[in-house]
C-alpha positions in Angstrom: -22.5 -23.0 -22.0 -25.6 -21.8 -20.0 -28.6 -21.5 -21.3 -29.1 -18.1 -22.2 -25.6 -18.5 -24.0 -26.6 -21.0 -26.1 -30.2 -19.3 -26.8 -28.2 -16.0 -28.4 -25.7 -18.2 -30.5 -28.6 -20.3 -31.5 -30.1 -16.8 -32.4 -27.6 -16.0 -34.5 -26.2 -18.8 -35.5 -28.7 -18.5 -39.5 -25.9 -15.0 -39.9 -23.0 -16.8 -38.5 -23.2 -19.7 -41.7 -23.8 -16.9 -43.9 -20.8 -14.7 -42.4 -18.3 -18.4 -42.9 -20.1 -18.9 -46.6 -19.6 -15.6 -47.6 -15.8 -15.8 -46.3 -15.2 -19.2 -48.0 -16.4 -17.7 -51.6 -14.4 -14.3 -50.7 -11.3 -16.3 -51.0 -12.5 -18.0 -53.2 -12.7 -15.8 -55.6 -9.5 -13.9 -54.8 -7.2 -17.7 -55.9 -9.7 -18.0 -59.2 -8.1 -14.4 -60.0 -5.2 -15.6 -59.5 -5.7 -19.1 -61.1 -8.6 -18.8 -63.8 -8.5 -22.2 -64.1 -8.2 -23.5 -60.7 -9.9 -26.6 -58.6 -12.7 -24.6 -57.3 -13.0 -28.3 -55.1 -9.5 -28.0 -54.0 -9.9 -24.6 -53.4 -12.8 -25.0 -51.4 -11.1 -27.7 -49.3 -7.7 -25.7 -48.8 -10.0 -22.8 -47.7 -12.0 -24.3 -45.2 -8.8 -26.0 -44.2 -7.0 -22.6 -43.6 -9.6 -21.5 -41.8 -10.4 -24.6 -38.9 -6.6 -23.8 -38.3 -7.0 -20.1 -38.0 -10.2 -20.9 -36.1 -7.8 -23.6 -34.1 -5.1 -20.9 -32.8 -7.8 -18.7 -32.1 -9.5 -21.1 -29.3 -5.9 -21.9 -27.9 -4.9 -18.7 -27.8 -8.3 -17.3 -26.0 -7.6 -20.6 -23.5 -4.2 -19.9 -23.1 -5.0 -16.8 -21.8 -8.3 -17.3 -19.6 -6.2 -19.2 -17.4 -3.3 -18.5 -14.1 
């Protein structure tokens, strides 16, 4: 990554972190509506894993779309 992109990312890193936490909280709340006695630590791990898998899919799709 070039220096300007890195600087831009750093300028928005805190907002990115806050957005990710909000996303996790959103899906945890949905899970708790469906199952009030949910195992919260397990649910968080599962949500993080699902988000990570989707990020991997997005990254792969972007890489594939930039290749000739």
